[in-house]
N, C-alpha and C positions, 0 to 999 in steps of 0.2 A: 552539377548539371550545367552551370555556366561554362565550365571548362569544355564541355562537349560541343557547345555551340560557338566557341571562340574561333574566329577565322585564323588566328595565329597557330592554333593547335593543328588545324587541318593543313595549313601551309607547311608546317614542319613534317607532318606525316607524308604528304605528297612529295616533299623534298627528299625525304629518306627513301621513299619508294623509287624516285627517279634516279638516285645514286646507284641503286642495285636493280636496275630495270630488268635485265635479262634473267637474273636469278629469281626475281620476284614473279615474272611471268611464268617461268617453268614450274615454280612451286605452286602458284595459283592454279595452273592447269592440272596439277596432281590432285588438288582438292576438288576442282571442277569435275574431273574424270570420275572421282569416287561417287559424287552425288548423281552424276549422269548415269553411271552403271546401275545404281540403286533404283532410280526413276524408271529406266528402260526395262530392267529385268522384272521389277515389281509390276509395271504396267503390262508387260508381256504375259506374266502369270495371270493377271486379272482378266486379260483378253481371252485367254484359254478357258478360264472359268466361266466368263460371260458367254462365250461361244457354245460351250457344252450345255449350259442352262437354256440358251435360246434354241439350240437344236432339239432338245427334249423338253421344252417348256410345257408341252401338252401331255406329257407322260409322268406319272408319279415317280419321283426319284428313287423311292424305296420299293420298286416293283420288280417282278420277275415273271417269266412265262415257262410253263412246263407242259410236256406232251409225252405220249407213250411211243415206244419204239419196240424192237424185238429183243428178246433175252439173249444173253451170251453165255449163260451158265444154266445147267440143269438144277431143278429144285423141287422137292416134294413130289417126285414122279413126273414132273413136266420136263420135256426135252428142251435142248438149246434151240434157239431160233423161233420161239413162240412169239407171235405178234400180239402185243397187248392193245387193249382198247379202253380209254378212259370213259367213265360213266358220270351222269349227273350226280348220283349219290356220292361219288368220290369227293365232290366239292363240299357237300354237307359235312362229311367226315373230317376233311381237312380243316374246315372252319371251326369245328367243335374240338378237335384234338390239338390245334396249334393256336394258342391265344394271341400270338403276335400278329396274326393275319387280320388286317383291317377290312379289306375287301377281296372278294374272289368272284371272278366272272367266267362262266363257261362260254366258250366260243366255238362256232363252226364256220366253215367257209367252203364254197364251191368255186373252182377256177384258180386256185393257188395250190402249190405243192403237187403238181402233176395232174390235177383234175382239169376238165374242160370248163371254160367260163359259161355263164348262163346267157342264152340268147335273149336279148331284150328288144322288143318291138314297140313302136308307136307311130301311127299314121304313116305307114310306108317306110319309115326310117328304122334302122336296126343297128345293133352293135352287140358285141360279146363282152360282158363285164363280170368281174368277180362279185359274188353275192355272199355276204356275211350274215350269220344268224347270231343275234346278240341280245343280251339283257340290258336294261337301262343302267344297271350298276357298272357296266363297262366304262361309262363316261367318268366314273370316279377314279379310274386307273389311267385311262387315256382320253382326255377331253376331246369332244368334237365341237368345232365351231360351226354353228348353223346360221345361215343367212336369215335376216329379218323376215318374219312372217311364217317361218317354218319351225319345226321342232324335231327332236330325236324320238326314238322309240320310248314309250312309257309303259307303266305297269298294266294299264287297261289293254294295251296291244298284246302283251304277253298272256294275260288271263283269257282273252277272247281269241287268241291266235289270229289276230286281224291281218288282213292282206293289205298292209301299208308298208311303205318303203321310204328310205332316205337316200337320195341319189347324189352323185358327185358332180362337181362343176363341169367336167368334160362330158359326162353323161347328159347333163342338161343341154350343153351346146350342140351335141350331136343328135339329140332326139327332139328338142324343142326349138321353136323359132326364137330369134334373138329378142323380140319384143313380147314374148309370151311368158306368162307367169306359170311355172310348173306346179306350184302348190295347188292341190285339189285335182290335178290331172291324173290320167291313168297310163300305166305302161304294162306291157305283157311280158312277164318273166317266165321263160320256159312254159309258155302257153297258159299261164295263170295271170289274171289281171290284178294289179296292185295299184293302190292310190298313193300318189306322192304326197308326203306330209312335211318334207324338208329337203333342203339342199345343203350339203356339208362343204365347208371351205377346206381345201386341201392344205395341209401344213407339212413340209418336208421334215424328215427325221423320224418318222413314225414307223420305220421298219419296212415291211413289204406292202403296206397299203398305198393306194394311189388316188389320183383325182377322179377316177371313174368308178370307184367302188360303190356298191349298193348295199344298204343295211336293211334287214328285215327282222321282225321279232324271232327270237330263238324257237319259240313254239311253232311258229308258222313255217320256219325252215325245216323243222322236224317232220311236219306233215307233208311239205312240198317234196322233200327228198327222201322221206321214209328212213330217217336216221335213228328213230327210236330214242333211247336214252344215251346214245353215243355223244361224246364230246371230242372235238378236235384238239383243243388245248385249253388250259386254264390261264387266265391273266390274274395275277395276284399282287396286291399291294400290302406291305407290312406297315405297322405304325412307325412314326418317325424315329422313335427311340429304340426300335428293334434292330438286332443284328441281322441284316438281310442275308448274310452268308449262312448263318445258323438256321434261319427260316428255310432257306433253300434245302439244306441238309435234312431238316425235319420233314419237309414236304415230300422229298424223294423217299425217305424212310417210311412214311405213312403209306404212300402209293405202292411201294414194294410190298408192304405188309398186306394191303388190301388185295393185290393181284398175285400173291404167292410167288414173289420174285426173290431170288437169293440176295440177301443184304449187301453182299460184296459185288453184285452185278452193276457195273458202272454204265452199261450201254442201254439197259432196259428203259430207263426214264430220262428223257432229254430235258434240258432247261437252258434258259438264257437269263442271266441275272443282271439287269440294268443297274440295280442299286450298287452292286459290287464294282461295276465299271465306273459309275459316277464317283464312288468313294475313292477309287484309284486316281481319277482325274483330279479330284479335289485335293488329294494327298500330294500329287505331283505339283499342283499349282502352289500349295502351301510350302512345299519343299523349295520350289523355285523362288518364292518370295523370301523365305528364310536365307537362302543362298545369296540372294541379291542384297539382303541386309548385312550379312557377314562380310561379303566382298566389298560392298559400298563403305561400310564403317572402317574396314581395314585400310582401304585406299584413302579415305578421308583422313584417317589418323596419320597415315604416312605423309600425306600432303601437309597436314597441320604441323607435324613435327618439322617438316621442311621449312615452314613459315617461321617456326621457333628458331631454327638454325640461322635463317637469314637475319632475324632480328638480333640474334647474338652477335653476328658479324657486324650488323649495323651499329649496335651499342659499342662494340670495340672500336669501330672507325670513328664514332662520335664521342669518344671518351673526353676529349678536350672540350667539346661543345657542351656536353652534359656537366662537366666540372664548372664551366663558366656559369651555367644556369644555376647550379647549386650555390656558387659563390655570390651570385646576384640575388639570392634569397628564395630560389625555387625549393619548395618542400619535397621530401621524399615521396609524399602522396601524389604530387603533381607529376613528378618524373615517372613514377610507377604507372599512373593512369595513362600517360602519353604512350608508353610502350604497349600496354595492354590494349588500348584503343586501336593502335595500329594493327595488332594481331587480330582482333575481332573484326576490324574493317576488311582486312584481306580475306579472312575466312568467309565472312558474309558475302563479299563481292563474288568470290568463287562459287559459293553455294547458290546464290541467286542466278548467276550465269548458267550453272549446271542444271538448275531446275527449268529455266527457260529453254535450254537446248534439249533437255529430256522431254519436255512437253512437245517440242517441235518434232523430235524423232518419233514419239508415240503417235502424233497426228499423221506423220508420213506413213507409219506402219498401218494405221487404221485405213488410210486411203488405198494402200497397196493390197490389203487383205479384204476389202469390202466385197468383192465379187468372186472370191475363190471358194472352191467347194471343200471347205474345211471348217470345223466348228471353232471359229475365232471371231470375236466381236468386241468393238469398243475398248481397246486397251487403255486403261486409266489407272491413276493412283489416287486414293482418297486424300482429300485436303489435309485431314489430321495427320496422316503419315508424312506428308511433305513438310508440314509445320514442325512435326516432331523431329524430322531429320535436320531441319534448319536450326532448331533449338539445341540439338546435340552438337552441331557444328559451332554454335556460339559458345557453348560451355567448353568445348575442346579448345577453341580459340582463346578463351579467357585463361584456361588452365595452362596452356602452353606458353601464353604470353607472360605468365608470372615468372618464368625462368629468366628470360632476358630482362624483365622489369626489375627483378631482384638484383640482377647483375648490375644494372644501371644505378640503382639506389645505393649499392655497396661502394660505388666509386667515391673516393674522398676528394673534395675540391682541390686540395693542395697537391695530391698525386696527379690529378687530371691535368692541372695547369703545367706540370712538369713534363707531361706526355708530349712527345714529338711526333 
């Protein structure tokens, strides 16, 4: 340990580096480039992962949505082109037949998918907004942020088919005064008065929903628009350990069975599998992280080997000097430690510089991508990963330093003193 803090040791190391300055700088850049690539690519992968999670933070990652379309094949006497209609009872059957389903929420809407929005009036102000018929369980699949003082639809609203609604931020601004509390107020939706019980905060990334949407109880929607047992679509969330792709296949199979659809008809039941997309993004991010690790380690290894070659050249150039040291009483351990320390020092120097540069590049990427319309956020590399990479570099530097160190120890003092 005393050897490590001896000023003469470091004087010799810096002297050796100074004699091969150009070669040392080029080799150090090689190691620096390796750790830089690893930091930047790993951080970029994490930024993509963070961005996707942020974009869909209010939606269950293992979720999917399914709806009815028209058939493309005849089946059991039914002709091609038959328009299907989902029913409330379909949701009960799906929940009972597919144990992997954690939550299932029937949903209806007016004002989306070609329908005209509902005319909403209050105190001489009016606007046309999409109106959703929902159950409280829908918030288990796609959460709704409600401003303080308000609430979302509850079970009592469903049971009593209450005329209550949750309005959007823009709806509030357009129908209420800026200093007016909308909670408890009334709006007229398609000539029916509804009491406002909450204002939802709009969060981008939730699909076709907007900051002006109005939510009312599903049972109230059914009475208001005479939809009976019809369902526009089902929002479904599977358990975390479930295979969401398999769940999607099972959901379609059950719905085809209920509605007498040919099992091979791919058009009859539409779906959107958010869980599948999320798994692909996560897989891509993991692949990018793995690639960064492979490329980074390969580049670091190449740079470390370069450091070993430089030290071999240094040992050869310092043959006489090392021989004199041995003749004056330097032990093989001291000579070996000197060369290994020089190898580890150069590797550590390159590694720390690469980490600092990598952090700077990620900070720049974060600033440049802060306001772009793309799911990308906060590219970072976990500290344990950085420390792990640094530890690997120290190990590689030590191992590669053993080669020139052994070469230096093998020099016999008498032969070294004869060296010209």
